[in-house]
N, CA, C, O and the ligand as a Tripos MOL2 file, in Angstrom:
@<TRIPOS>MOLECULE
protein
  293   291    74     0     0
PROTEIN
NO_CHARGES

@<TRIPOS>ATOM
      1 N           4.7130  -15.4310  -15.2290 N.3       1 MET1
      2 CA          6.0870  -15.7430  -14.7070 C.3       1 MET1
      3 C           6.0840  -15.3670  -13.1600 C.2       1 MET1
      4 O           5.8520  -14.2550  -12.6870 O.2       1 MET1
      5 N           6.4070  -16.5930  -12.4470 N.am      2 ALA2
      6 CA          6.5070  -16.4290  -11.0820 C.3       2 ALA2
      7 C           7.8710  -16.2570  -10.5000 C.2       2 ALA2
      8 O           7.9900  -16.0010   -9.3010 O.2       2 ALA2
      9 N           8.8820  -16.3800  -11.2680 N.am      3 ASN3
     10 CA         10.2340  -16.3060  -10.7630 C.3       3 ASN3
     11 C          10.7490  -14.8290  -10.7690 C.2       3 ASN3
     12 O          11.9070  -14.5720  -10.4410 O.2       3 ASN3
     13 N           9.9500  -13.9660  -11.1120 N.am      4 ASP4
     14 CA         10.6420  -12.5020  -11.0130 C.3       4 ASP4
     15 C           9.8030  -11.7520   -9.8000 C.2       4 ASP4
     16 O           9.8180  -10.5280   -9.6680 O.2       4 ASP4
     17 N           9.1770  -12.5120   -9.0590 N.am      5 PHE5
     18 CA          8.5360  -11.9380   -7.8290 C.3       5 PHE5
     19 C           9.5000  -11.5210   -6.7670 C.2       5 PHE5
     20 O          10.2700  -12.3330   -6.2540 O.2       5 PHE5
     21 N           9.4640  -10.3190   -6.4490 N.am      6 GLN6
     22 CA         10.4460   -9.8990   -5.4470 C.3       6 GLN6
     23 C           9.9290   -8.6140   -4.6600 C.2       6 GLN6
     24 O           9.2170   -7.7980   -5.2470 O.2       6 GLN6
     25 N          10.2750   -8.4470   -3.3840 N.am      7 PHE7
     26 CA          9.9280   -7.4150   -2.6320 C.3       7 PHE7
     27 C          11.2310   -6.7800   -2.2280 C.2       7 PHE7
     28 O          12.2670   -7.4450   -2.2370 O.2       7 PHE7
     29 N          11.2080   -5.3920   -1.8400 N.am      8 ASP8
     30 CA         12.2960   -4.7270   -1.3000 C.3       8 ASP8
     31 C          12.5470   -5.3430    0.0910 C.2       8 ASP8
     32 O          11.6000   -5.4460    0.8700 O.2       8 ASP8
     33 N          13.7860   -5.7570    0.4370 N.am      9 ASP9
     34 CA         14.0000   -6.2110    1.7090 C.3       9 ASP9
     35 C          13.7380   -5.1810    2.7860 C.2       9 ASP9
     36 O          13.3670   -5.4850    3.9190 O.2       9 ASP9
     37 N          13.9690   -3.8470    2.3340 N.am     10 ASP10
     38 CA         13.6980   -2.7370    3.2790 C.3      10 ASP10
     39 C          12.2870   -2.6170    3.8180 C.2      10 ASP10
     40 O          12.0550   -2.2200    4.9600 O.2      10 ASP10
     41 N          11.2950   -3.0000    2.8950 N.am     11 ASP11
     42 CA          9.9830   -3.0300    3.2510 C.3      11 ASP11
     43 C           9.5840   -4.0010    4.3090 C.2      11 ASP11
     44 O           8.7710   -3.7630    5.2030 O.2      11 ASP11
     45 N          10.3180   -5.2690    4.1010 N.am     12 PHE12
     46 CA         10.0010   -6.2730    5.1190 C.3      12 PHE12
     47 C          10.5770   -5.8850    6.4280 C.2      12 PHE12
     48 O           9.9790   -6.1650    7.4670 O.2      12 PHE12
     49 N          11.8200   -5.1900    6.4320 N.am     13 ALA13
     50 CA         12.4860   -5.0160    7.7650 C.3      13 ALA13
     51 C          11.5530   -3.8120    8.4700 C.2      13 ALA13
     52 O          11.3170   -3.8060    9.6780 O.2      13 ALA13
     53 N          11.1280   -2.9390    7.6710 N.am     14 LYS14
     54 CA         10.2480   -1.8120    8.1970 C.3      14 LYS14
     55 C           9.0220   -2.3260    8.9550 C.2      14 LYS14
     56 O           8.5880   -1.7840    9.9710 O.2      14 LYS14
     57 N           8.4800   -3.4570    8.3590 N.am     15 GLU15
     58 CA          7.2240   -4.0360    9.0080 C.3      15 GLU15
     59 C           7.3510   -5.2520    9.7710 C.2      15 GLU15
     60 O           6.3760   -5.9150   10.1240 O.2      15 GLU15
     61 N           8.5390   -5.5460   10.0260 N.am     16 ALA16
     62 CA          8.7510   -6.8410   10.7450 C.3      16 ALA16
     63 C           8.1120   -6.9220   12.1470 C.2      16 ALA16
     64 O           7.7750   -7.9900   12.6580 O.2      16 ALA16
     65 N           7.9600   -5.6260   12.7730 N.am     17 GLY17
     66 CA          7.2610   -5.7030   14.0400 C.3      17 GLY17
     67 C           5.8290   -5.8350   13.9940 C.2      17 GLY17
     68 O           5.2400   -5.9710   15.0670 O.2      17 GLY17
     69 N           5.2190   -5.8180   12.9870 N.am     18 ALA18
     70 CA          3.7730   -6.0420   12.8380 C.3      18 ALA18
     71 C           3.4180   -7.4750   13.0460 C.2      18 ALA18
     72 O           4.1400   -8.4080   12.6950 O.2      18 ALA18
     73 N           2.2170   -7.6010   13.6620 N.am     19 ALA19
     74 CA          1.7960   -9.0760   13.8360 C.3      19 ALA19
     75 C           1.4680   -9.6520   12.5330 C.2      19 ALA19
     76 O           1.0170   -9.0300   11.5710 O.2      19 ALA19
     77 N           1.7600  -11.0080   12.6000 N.am     20 SER20
     78 CA          1.4900  -11.9070   11.4020 C.3      20 SER20
     79 C          -0.0460  -11.8010   11.0660 C.2      20 SER20
     80 O          -0.9180  -11.9430   11.9240 O.2      20 SER20
     81 N          -0.2760  -11.5570    9.8410 N.am     21 GLY21
     82 CA         -1.8720  -11.5100    9.4710 C.3      21 GLY21
     83 C          -2.3810  -10.2660    9.6700 C.2      21 GLY21
     84 O          -3.5300  -10.0850    9.2670 O.2      21 GLY21
     85 N          -1.7190   -9.2170   10.2760 N.am     22 GLY22
     86 CA         -2.2510   -7.9320   10.5920 C.3      22 GLY22
     87 C          -1.3530   -6.9030    9.8220 C.2      22 GLY22
     88 O          -1.4750   -5.6920   10.0040 O.2      22 GLY22
     89 N          -0.5350   -7.3930    9.0390 N.am     23 ARG23
     90 CA          0.4330   -6.3300    8.3830 C.3      23 ARG23
     91 C          -0.0760   -5.8470    7.2040 C.2      23 ARG23
     92 O          -0.9570   -6.4600    6.6010 O.2      23 ARG23
     93 N           0.4270   -4.7280    6.7800 N.am     24 SER24
     94 CA         -0.1900   -4.0380    5.6140 C.3      24 SER24
     95 C           0.9300   -4.0060    4.5640 C.2      24 SER24
     96 O           2.1050   -4.1900    4.8810 O.2      24 SER24
     97 N           0.5220   -3.7610    3.2780 N.am     25 PHE25
     98 CA          1.4050   -3.9270    2.0930 C.3      25 PHE25
     99 C           1.2000   -2.4890    1.3430 C.2      25 PHE25
    100 O           0.1830   -1.8090    1.4800 O.2      25 PHE25
    101 N           2.2140   -2.1620    0.6060 N.am     26 ASP26
    102 CA          2.1760   -0.8410   -0.2800 C.3      26 ASP26
    103 C           2.5940   -1.2810   -1.6340 C.2      26 ASP26
    104 O           2.8250   -0.4340   -2.4970 O.2      26 ASP26
    105 N           2.7130   -2.6200   -1.8920 N.am     27 GLU27
    106 CA          2.9950   -3.0870   -3.3250 C.3      27 GLU27
    107 C           2.4390   -4.4330   -3.4080 C.2      27 GLU27
    108 O           2.1990   -5.1450   -2.4330 O.2      27 GLU27
    109 N           2.2240   -4.7770   -4.7850 N.am     28 PHE28
    110 CA          1.7880   -6.1560   -5.0830 C.3      28 PHE28
    111 C           2.1350   -6.4400   -6.5210 C.2      28 PHE28
    112 O           2.3680   -5.5470   -7.3350 O.2      28 PHE28
    113 N           2.1560   -7.6610   -6.7790 N.am     29 GLU29
    114 CA          2.4310   -8.1620   -8.1330 C.3      29 GLU29
    115 C           1.0210   -8.6620   -8.7350 C.2      29 GLU29
    116 O           0.4380   -9.5900   -8.1750 O.2      29 GLU29
    117 N           0.5280   -8.1020   -9.7720 N.am     30 CYS30
    118 CA         -0.7420   -8.4760  -10.2600 C.3      30 CYS30
    119 C          -0.7010   -9.8920  -10.8190 C.2      30 CYS30
    120 O           0.0890  -10.1790  -11.7190 O.2      30 CYS30
    121 N          -1.6670  -10.9120  -10.2190 N.am     31 PRO31
    122 CA         -1.7650  -12.1590  -10.8660 C.3      31 PRO31
    123 C          -2.1550  -12.2770  -12.2050 C.2      31 PRO31
    124 O          -1.8250  -13.2690  -12.8550 O.2      31 PRO31
    125 N          -2.8650  -11.3160  -12.7190 N.am     32 ASP32
    126 CA         -3.3250  -11.3720  -14.0380 C.3      32 ASP32
    127 C          -2.2160  -10.9960  -15.0830 C.2      32 ASP32
    128 O          -1.9580  -11.7260  -16.0400 O.2      32 ASP32
    129 N          -1.5870   -9.8290  -14.8400 N.am     33 CYS33
    130 CA         -0.5900   -9.2710  -15.8320 C.3      33 CYS33
    131 C           0.7830   -9.3100  -15.3290 C.2      33 CYS33
    132 O           1.6930   -9.0040  -16.0990 O.2      33 CYS33
    133 N           1.0360   -9.6520  -14.1260 N.am     34 SER34
    134 CA          2.3760   -9.7150  -13.5600 C.3      34 SER34
    135 C           3.0560   -8.3220  -13.4270 C.2      34 SER34
    136 O           4.2580   -8.2220  -13.1850 O.2      34 SER34
    137 N           2.2480   -7.2700  -13.5940 N.am     35 ALA35
    138 CA          2.7920   -5.8340  -13.2170 C.3      35 ALA35
    139 C           3.1360   -5.8300  -11.7650 C.2      35 ALA35
    140 O           2.4550   -6.4510  -10.9490 O.2      35 ALA35
    141 N           4.2010   -5.1270  -11.4360 N.am     36 HIS36
    142 CA          4.5130   -4.7480  -10.1100 C.3      36 HIS36
    143 C           3.9780   -3.4440   -9.8570 C.2      36 HIS36
    144 O           4.4180   -2.4440  -10.4250 O.2      36 HIS36
    145 N           2.9610   -3.4200   -8.9510 N.am     37 ASN37
    146 CA          2.2710   -2.2620   -8.5320 C.3      37 ASN37
    147 C           3.0030   -1.6360   -7.2200 C.2      37 ASN37
    148 O           3.0360   -2.2490   -6.1530 O.2      37 ASN37
    149 N           3.5320   -0.4680   -7.3920 N.am     38 VAL38
    150 CA          4.1670    0.0190   -6.1890 C.3      38 VAL38
    151 C           3.6150    1.4830   -6.1280 C.2      38 VAL38
    152 O           2.8940    1.9120   -7.0290 O.2      38 VAL38
    153 N           3.9460    2.1910   -5.1150 N.am     39 GLY39
    154 CA          3.5160    3.5500   -4.8740 C.3      39 GLY39
    155 C           1.9000    3.6360   -4.7010 C.2      39 GLY39
    156 O           1.2660    4.6290   -5.0570 O.2      39 GLY39
    157 N           1.3750    2.6210   -4.1840 N.am     40 ILE40
    158 CA         -0.1520    2.6390   -3.9650 C.3      40 ILE40
    159 C          -0.5700    2.8400   -2.6150 C.2      40 ILE40
    160 O           0.2390    2.6910   -1.6990 O.2      40 ILE40
    161 N          -1.7930    3.1740   -2.3980 N.am     41 ASP41
    162 CA         -2.1260    3.2440   -0.9710 C.3      41 ASP41
    163 C          -1.9560    1.7620   -0.1670 C.2      41 ASP41
    164 O          -2.1640    0.6590   -0.6750 O.2      41 ASP41
    165 N          -1.6250    1.9680    0.8980 N.am     42 THR42
    166 CA         -1.3130    0.6710    1.7690 C.3      42 THR42
    167 C          -2.6770    0.0260    1.9280 C.2      42 THR42
    168 O          -3.7120    0.6830    2.0380 O.2      42 THR42
    169 N          -2.6170   -1.3720    1.9340 N.am     43 PHE43
    170 CA         -3.6840   -2.2360    2.1220 C.3      43 PHE43
    171 C          -3.3830   -3.3210    3.1180 C.2      43 PHE43
    172 O          -2.2320   -3.5420    3.4950 O.2      43 PHE43
    173 N          -4.3670   -3.9560    3.5170 N.am     44 SER44
    174 CA         -4.1300   -5.0310    4.4260 C.3      44 SER44
    175 C          -5.1760   -6.0590    4.1560 C.2      44 SER44
    176 O          -5.9230   -5.9740    3.1810 O.2      44 SER44
    177 N          -5.2260   -7.0440    5.0330 N.am     45 ASN45
    178 CA         -6.1250   -8.2670    4.8160 C.3      45 ASN45
    179 C          -7.6680   -7.8900    4.7550 C.2      45 ASN45
    180 O          -8.2520   -7.2030    5.5930 O.2      45 ASN45
    181 N          -8.2190   -8.4500    3.6350 N.am     46 GLY46
    182 CA         -9.4810   -8.1530    3.4150 C.3      46 GLY46
    183 C          -9.9380   -6.9190    2.5170 C.2      46 GLY46
    184 O         -11.0830   -6.7410    2.1010 O.2      46 GLY46
    185 N          -8.8130   -6.0850    2.2910 N.am     47 GLU47
    186 CA         -9.1200   -5.0210    1.4960 C.3      47 GLU47
    187 C          -8.9780   -5.2610   -0.0130 C.2      47 GLU47
    188 O          -8.3040   -6.2060   -0.4230 O.2      47 GLU47
    189 N          -9.6010   -4.4220   -0.8370 N.am     48 GLU48
    190 CA         -9.5080   -4.6230   -2.2800 C.3      48 GLU48
    191 C          -8.4380   -3.7750   -2.8190 C.2      48 GLU48
    192 O          -8.1840   -2.6620   -2.3580 O.2      48 GLU48
    193 N          -7.7430   -4.3760   -3.9120 N.am     49 VAL49
    194 CA         -6.7560   -3.5450   -4.5420 C.3      49 VAL49
    195 C          -7.0180   -3.8020   -6.0600 C.2      49 VAL49
    196 O          -7.5290   -4.8360   -6.4890 O.2      49 VAL49
    197 N          -6.5840   -2.6730   -6.8790 N.am     50 ARG50
    198 CA         -6.8360   -2.7870   -8.1610 C.3      50 ARG50
    199 C          -5.4160   -2.5150   -8.9980 C.2      50 ARG50
    200 O          -4.6130   -1.6400   -8.6740 O.2      50 ARG50
    201 N          -5.2580   -3.3640  -10.0640 N.am     51 CYS51
    202 CA         -3.9500   -3.2180  -10.6010 C.3      51 CYS51
    203 C          -4.0160   -1.8560  -11.5040 C.2      51 CYS51
    204 O          -5.0420   -1.5530  -12.1120 O.2      51 CYS51
    205 N          -2.8640   -1.0900  -11.5340 N.am     52 MET52
    206 CA         -2.7890    0.1920  -12.1120 C.3      52 MET52
    207 C          -2.6470   -0.1700  -13.6930 C.2      52 MET52
    208 O          -2.8270    0.7350  -14.5080 O.2      52 MET52
    209 N          -2.3650   -1.3280  -14.0810 N.am     53 TYR53
    210 CA         -2.0080   -1.6770  -15.3130 C.3      53 TYR53
    211 C          -3.1570   -2.2230  -16.1460 C.2      53 TYR53
    212 O          -3.5290   -1.6630  -17.1770 O.2      53 TYR53
    213 N          -3.6660   -3.2520  -15.7020 N.am     54 CYS54
    214 CA         -4.7480   -3.8620  -16.3840 C.3      54 CYS54
    215 C          -6.1610   -3.7050  -15.8960 C.2      54 CYS54
    216 O          -7.1320   -4.0430  -16.5730 O.2      54 CYS54
    217 N          -6.2470   -3.1130  -14.5420 N.am     55 GLY55
    218 CA         -7.4720   -2.6540  -13.9130 C.3      55 GLY55
    219 C          -8.2470   -3.8020  -13.2690 C.2      55 GLY55
    220 O          -9.3890   -3.6560  -12.8330 O.2      55 GLY55
    221 N          -7.5900   -4.9170  -13.2310 N.am     56 SER56
    222 CA         -8.2200   -5.9730  -12.4190 C.3      56 SER56
    223 C          -8.2950   -5.7730  -10.9760 C.2      56 SER56
    224 O          -7.3740   -5.1560  -10.4400 O.2      56 SER56
    225 N          -9.3040   -6.2270  -10.2450 N.am     57 GLU57
    226 CA         -9.4540   -6.0490   -8.8310 C.3      57 GLU57
    227 C          -9.3580   -7.3170   -8.0730 C.2      57 GLU57
    228 O          -9.9200   -8.3400   -8.4640 O.2      57 GLU57
    229 N          -8.6530   -7.2560   -6.9960 N.am     58 PHE58
    230 CA         -8.3190   -8.5020   -6.1290 C.3      58 PHE58
    231 C          -8.7210   -8.1740   -4.6930 C.2      58 PHE58
    232 O          -8.7360   -7.0250   -4.2510 O.2      58 PHE58
    233 N          -9.0250   -9.1990   -4.0390 N.am     59 GLU59
    234 CA         -9.1500   -9.1020   -2.4100 C.3      59 GLU59
    235 C          -7.8720   -9.5630   -1.9280 C.2      59 GLU59
    236 O          -7.3690  -10.6030   -2.3540 O.2      59 GLU59
    237 N          -7.3110   -8.8160   -1.0350 N.am     60 ALA60
    238 CA         -6.0240   -9.1610   -0.4370 C.3      60 ALA60
    239 C          -6.3520  -10.0890    0.7570 C.2      60 ALA60
    240 O          -7.1610   -9.7820    1.6340 O.2      60 ALA60
    241 N          -5.6700  -11.2260    0.7190 N.am     61 ARG61
    242 CA         -5.6740  -12.1260    1.9660 C.3      61 ARG61
    243 C          -4.2590  -12.3150    2.3380 C.2      61 ARG61
    244 O          -3.3780  -12.5380    1.5080 O.2      61 ARG61
    245 N          -4.0500  -12.2120    3.7160 N.am     62 VAL62
    246 CA         -2.7750  -12.2650    4.2640 C.3      62 VAL62
    247 C          -2.7300  -13.5780    5.1600 C.2      62 VAL62
    248 O          -3.4490  -13.7060    6.1510 O.2      62 VAL62
    249 N          -1.8650  -14.5010    4.7490 N.am     63 SER63
    250 CA         -1.9040  -15.7600    5.5400 C.3      63 SER63
    251 C          -1.2460  -15.5260    6.9160 C.2      63 SER63
    252 O          -0.6600  -14.4880    7.2240 O.2      63 SER63
    253 N          -1.4040  -16.5880    7.6970 N.am     64 SER64
    254 CA         -0.9660  -16.5980    9.2330 C.3      64 SER64
    255 C           0.6090  -16.3740    9.1060 C.2      64 SER64
    256 O           1.1960  -15.8850   10.0710 O.2      64 SER64
    257 N           1.2750  -16.6930    8.0190 N.am     65 GLU65
    258 CA          2.6790  -16.4020    7.8020 C.3      65 GLU65
    259 C           3.0930  -15.0660    7.5290 C.2      65 GLU65
    260 O           4.2700  -14.7100    7.5780 O.2      65 GLU65
    261 N           1.9970  -14.2200    7.2020 N.am     66 GLY66
    262 CA          2.2020  -12.9220    6.7270 C.3      66 GLY66
    263 C           2.5200  -12.8300    5.3410 C.2      66 GLY66
    264 O           3.1390  -11.8560    4.9120 O.2      66 GLY66
    265 N           2.1140  -13.8450    4.5430 N.am     67 LYS67
    266 CA          2.2900  -13.7670    3.0360 C.3      67 LYS67
    267 C           1.0580  -13.1930    2.3820 C.2      67 LYS67
    268 O          -0.0530  -13.4690    2.8350 O.2      67 LYS67
    269 N           1.2030  -12.4250    1.3620 N.am     68 LEU68
    270 CA          0.0550  -11.9020    0.6830 C.3      68 LEU68
    271 C          -0.4610  -12.7180   -0.4630 C.2      68 LEU68
    272 O           0.2880  -13.1360   -1.3460 O.2      68 LEU68
    273 N          -1.7580  -12.9380   -0.4340 N.am     69 LYS69
    274 CA         -2.3720  -13.6610   -1.5820 C.3      69 LYS69
    275 C          -3.4840  -12.7680   -2.2010 C.2      69 LYS69
    276 O          -4.1580  -12.0540   -1.4590 O.2      69 LYS69
    277 N          -3.6670  -12.7880   -3.3780 N.am     70 LEU70
    278 CA         -4.6330  -12.0480   -4.1300 C.3      70 LEU70
    279 C          -5.6960  -12.8130   -4.7850 C.2      70 LEU70
    280 O          -5.4420  -13.5370   -5.7470 O.2      70 LEU70
    281 N          -6.9340  -12.6770   -4.2830 N.am     71 LYS71
    282 CA         -8.0510  -13.3210   -4.8550 C.3      71 LYS71
    283 C          -8.8050  -12.6650   -5.7450 C.2      71 LYS71
    284 O          -9.0970  -11.5100   -5.4350 O.2      71 LYS71
    285 N          -9.2070  -13.0840   -6.7780 N.am     72 SER72
    286 CA        -10.0730  -12.2310   -7.7310 C.3      72 SER72
    287 C         -11.3330  -12.0300   -7.2100 C.2      72 SER72
    288 O         -12.0790  -12.9320   -6.8300 O.2      72 SER72
    289 N         -11.6250  -10.5900   -7.1870 N.am     73 ALA73
    290 CA        -12.7860   -9.9760   -6.6980 C.3      73 ALA73
    291 C         -14.0090  -10.0750   -7.5250 C.2      73 ALA73
    292 O         -15.0560   -9.5540   -7.1430 O.2      73 ALA73
    293 ZN         -2.6510   -6.3990  -13.8830 Zn       74 ZN74
@<TRIPOS>BOND
     1     1     2 1
     2     2     3 1
     3     3     4 2
     4     3     5 am
     5     5     6 1
     6     6     7 1
     7     7     8 2
     8     7     9 am
     9     9    10 1
    10    10    11 1
    11    11    12 2
    12    11    13 am
    13    13    14 1
    14    14    15 1
    15    15    16 2
    16    15    17 am
    17    17    18 1
    18    18    19 1
    19    19    20 2
    20    19    21 am
    21    21    22 1
    22    22    23 1
    23    23    24 2
    24    23    25 am
    25    25    26 1
    26    26    27 1
    27    27    28 2
    28    27    29 am
    29    29    30 1
    30    30    31 1
    31    31    32 2
    32    31    33 am
    33    33    34 1
    34    34    35 1
    35    35    36 2
    36    35    37 am
    37    37    38 1
    38    38    39 1
    39    39    40 2
    40    39    41 am
    41    41    42 1
    42    42    43 1
    43    43    44 2
    44    43    45 am
    45    45    46 1
    46    46    47 1
    47    47    48 2
    48    47    49 am
    49    49    50 1
    50    50    51 1
    51    51    52 2
    52    51    53 am
    53    53    54 1
    54    54    55 1
    55    55    56 2
    56    55    57 am
    57    57    58 1
    58    58    59 1
    59    59    60 2
    60    59    61 am
    61    61    62 1
    62    62    63 1
    63    63    64 2
    64    63    65 am
    65    65    66 1
    66    66    67 1
    67    67    68 2
    68    67    69 am
    69    69    70 1
    70    70    71 1
    71    71    72 2
    72    71    73 am
    73    73    74 1
    74    74    75 1
    75    75    76 2
    76    75    77 am
    77    77    78 1
    78    78    79 1
    79    79    80 2
    80    79    81 am
    81    81    82 1
    82    82    83 1
    83    83    84 2
    84    83    85 am
    85    85    86 1
    86    86    87 1
    87    87    88 2
    88    87    89 am
    89    89    90 1
    90    90    91 1
    91    91    92 2
    92    91    93 am
    93    93    94 1
    94    94    95 1
    95    95    96 2
    96    95    97 am
    97    97    98 1
    98    98    99 1
    99    99   100 2
   100    99   101 am
   101   101   102 1
   102   102   103 1
   103   103   104 2
   104   103   105 am
   105   105   106 1
   106   106   107 1
   107   107   108 2
   108   107   109 am
   109   109   110 1
   110   110   111 1
   111   111   112 2
   112   111   113 am
   113   113   114 1
   114   114   115 1
   115   115   116 2
   116   115   117 am
   117   117   118 1
   118   118   119 1
   119   119   120 2
   120   119   121 am
   121   121   122 1
   122   122   123 1
   123   123   124 2
   124   123   125 am
   125   125   126 1
   126   126   127 1
   127   127   128 2
   128   127   129 am
   129   129   130 1
   130   130   131 1
   131   131   132 2
   132   131   133 am
   133   133   134 1
   134   134   135 1
   135   135   136 2
   136   135   137 am
   137   137   138 1
   138   138   139 1
   139   139   140 2
   140   139   141 am
   141   141   142 1
   142   142   143 1
   143   143   144 2
   144   143   145 am
   145   145   146 1
   146   146   147 1
   147   147   148 2
   148   147   149 am
   149   149   150 1
   150   150   151 1
   151   151   152 2
   152   151   153 am
   153   153   154 1
   154   154   155 1
   155   155   156 2
   156   155   157 am
   157   157   158 1
   158   158   159 1
   159   159   160 2
   160   159   161 am
   161   161   162 1
   162   162   163 1
   163   163   164 2
   164   163   165 am
   165   165   166 1
   166   166   167 1
   167   167   168 2
   168   167   169 am
   169   169   170 1
   170   170   171 1
   171   171   172 2
   172   171   173 am
   173   173   174 1
   174   174   175 1
   175   175   176 2
   176   175   177 am
   177   177   178 1
   178   178   179 1
   179   179   180 2
   180   179   181 am
   181   181   182 1
   182   182   183 1
   183   183   184 2
   184   183   185 am
   185   185   186 1
   186   186   187 1
   187   187   188 2
   188   187   189 am
   189   189   190 1
   190   190   191 1
   191   191   192 2
   192   191   193 am
   193   193   194 1
   194   194   195 1
   195   195   196 2
   196   195   197 am
   197   197   198 1
   198   198   199 1
   199   199   200 2
   200   199   201 am
   201   201   202 1
   202   202   203 1
   203   203   204 2
   204   203   205 am
   205   205   206 1
   206   206   207 1
   207   207   208 2
   208   207   209 am
   209   209   210 1
   210   210   211 1
   211   211   212 2
   212   211   213 am
   213   213   214 1
   214   214   215 1
   215   215   216 2
   216   215   217 am
   217   217   218 1
   218   218   219 1
   219   219   220 2
   220   219   221 am
   221   221   222 1
   222   222   223 1
   223   223   224 2
   224   223   225 am
   225   225   226 1
   226   226   227 1
   227   227   228 2
   228   227   229 am
   229   229   230 1
   230   230   231 1
   231   231   232 2
   232   231   233 am
   233   233   234 1
   234   234   235 1
   235   235   236 2
   236   235   237 am
   237   237   238 1
   238   238   239 1
   239   239   240 2
   240   239   241 am
   241   241   242 1
   242   242   243 1
   243   243   244 2
   244   243   245 am
   245   245   246 1
   246   246   247 1
   247   247   248 2
   248   247   249 am
   249   249   250 1
   250   250   251 1
   251   251   252 2
   252   251   253 am
   253   253   254 1
   254   254   255 1
   255   255   256 2
   256   255   257 am
   257   257   258 1
   258   258   259 1
   259   259   260 2
   260   259   261 am
   261   261   262 1
   262   262   263 1
   263   263   264 2
   264   263   265 am
   265   265   266 1
   266   266   267 1
   267   267   268 2
   268   267   269 am
   269   269   270 1
   270   270   271 1
   271   271   272 2
   272   271   273 am
   273   273   274 1
   274   274   275 1
   275   275   276 2
   276   275   277 am
   277   277   278 1
   278   278   279 1
   279   279   280 2
   280   279   281 am
   281   281   282 1
   282   282   283 1
   283   283   284 2
   284   283   285 am
   285   285   286 1
   286   286   287 1
   287   287   288 2
   288   287   289 am
   289   289   290 1
   290   290   291 1
   291   291   292 2
@<TRIPOS>SUBSTRUCTURE
     1 MET1         2 RESIDUE 1 A MET
     2 ALA2         6 RESIDUE 1 A ALA
     3 ASN3        10 RESIDUE 1 A ASN
     4 ASP4        14 RESIDUE 1 A ASP
     5 PHE5        18 RESIDUE 1 A PHE
     6 GLN6        22 RESIDUE 1 A GLN
     7 PHE7        26 RESIDUE 1 A PHE
     8 ASP8        30 RESIDUE 1 A ASP
     9 ASP9        34 RESIDUE 1 A ASP
    10 ASP10       38 RESIDUE 1 A ASP
    11 ASP11       42 RESIDUE 1 A ASP
    12 PHE12       46 RESIDUE 1 A PHE
    13 ALA13       50 RESIDUE 1 A ALA
    14 LYS14       54 RESIDUE 1 A LYS
    15 GLU15       58 RESIDUE 1 A GLU
    16 ALA16       62 RESIDUE 1 A ALA
    17 GLY17       66 RESIDUE 1 A GLY
    18 ALA18       70 RESIDUE 1 A ALA
    19 ALA19       74 RESIDUE 1 A ALA
    20 SER20       78 RESIDUE 1 A SER
    21 GLY21       82 RESIDUE 1 A GLY
    22 GLY22       86 RESIDUE 1 A GLY
    23 ARG23       90 RESIDUE 1 A ARG
    24 SER24       94 RESIDUE 1 A SER
    25 PHE25       98 RESIDUE 1 A PHE
    26 ASP26      102 RESIDUE 1 A ASP
    27 GLU27      106 RESIDUE 1 A GLU
    28 PHE28      110 RESIDUE 1 A PHE
    29 GLU29      114 RESIDUE 1 A GLU
    30 CYS30      118 RESIDUE 1 A CYS
    31 PRO31      122 RESIDUE 1 A PRO
    32 ASP32      126 RESIDUE 1 A ASP
    33 CYS33      130 RESIDUE 1 A CYS
    34 SER34      134 RESIDUE 1 A SER
    35 ALA35      138 RESIDUE 1 A ALA
    36 HIS36      142 RESIDUE 1 A HIS
    37 ASN37      146 RESIDUE 1 A ASN
    38 VAL38      150 RESIDUE 1 A VAL
    39 GLY39      154 RESIDUE 1 A GLY
    40 ILE40      158 RESIDUE 1 A ILE
    41 ASP41      162 RESIDUE 1 A ASP
    42 THR42      166 RESIDUE 1 A THR
    43 PHE43      170 RESIDUE 1 A PHE
    44 SER44      174 RESIDUE 1 A SER
    45 ASN45      178 RESIDUE 1 A ASN
    46 GLY46      182 RESIDUE 1 A GLY
    47 GLU47      186 RESIDUE 1 A GLU
    48 GLU48      190 RESIDUE 1 A GLU
    49 VAL49      194 RESIDUE 1 A VAL
    50 ARG50      198 RESIDUE 1 A ARG
    51 CYS51      202 RESIDUE 1 A CYS
    52 MET52      206 RESIDUE 1 A MET
    53 TYR53      210 RESIDUE 1 A TYR
    54 CYS54      214 RESIDUE 1 A CYS
    55 GLY55      218 RESIDUE 1 A GLY
    56 SER56      222 RESIDUE 1 A SER
    57 GLU57      226 RESIDUE 1 A GLU
    58 PHE58      230 RESIDUE 1 A PHE
    59 GLU59      234 RESIDUE 1 A GLU
    60 ALA60      238 RESIDUE 1 A ALA
    61 ARG61      242 RESIDUE 1 A ARG
    62 VAL62      246 RESIDUE 1 A VAL
    63 SER63      250 RESIDUE 1 A SER
    64 SER64      254 RESIDUE 1 A SER
    65 GLU65      258 RESIDUE 1 A GLU
    66 GLY66      262 RESIDUE 1 A GLY
    67 LYS67      266 RESIDUE 1 A LYS
    68 LEU68      270 RESIDUE 1 A LEU
    69 LYS69      274 RESIDUE 1 A LYS
    70 LEU70      278 RESIDUE 1 A LEU
    71 LYS71      282 RESIDUE 1 A LYS
    72 SER72      286 RESIDUE 1 A SER
    73 ALA73      290 RESIDUE 1 A ALA
    74 ZN74       293 GROUP 0 **** ****
């Protein structure tokens, strides 16, 4: 399900000053199980994240627009 994807607007406002592509994230939605992972260590482009629910690992890729994409590790 892709239509339940959402971030807190507060988090976006908080990080709005960060340069595109250099921003960090403290939450993500797992591409495998669609779990919303929150309360995790912050990560940024090129770092690996692990889903707390299904255990899958992904490499974080931040686009030039500052959008997060997760690539299977
Ligand atoms: Zn997962």
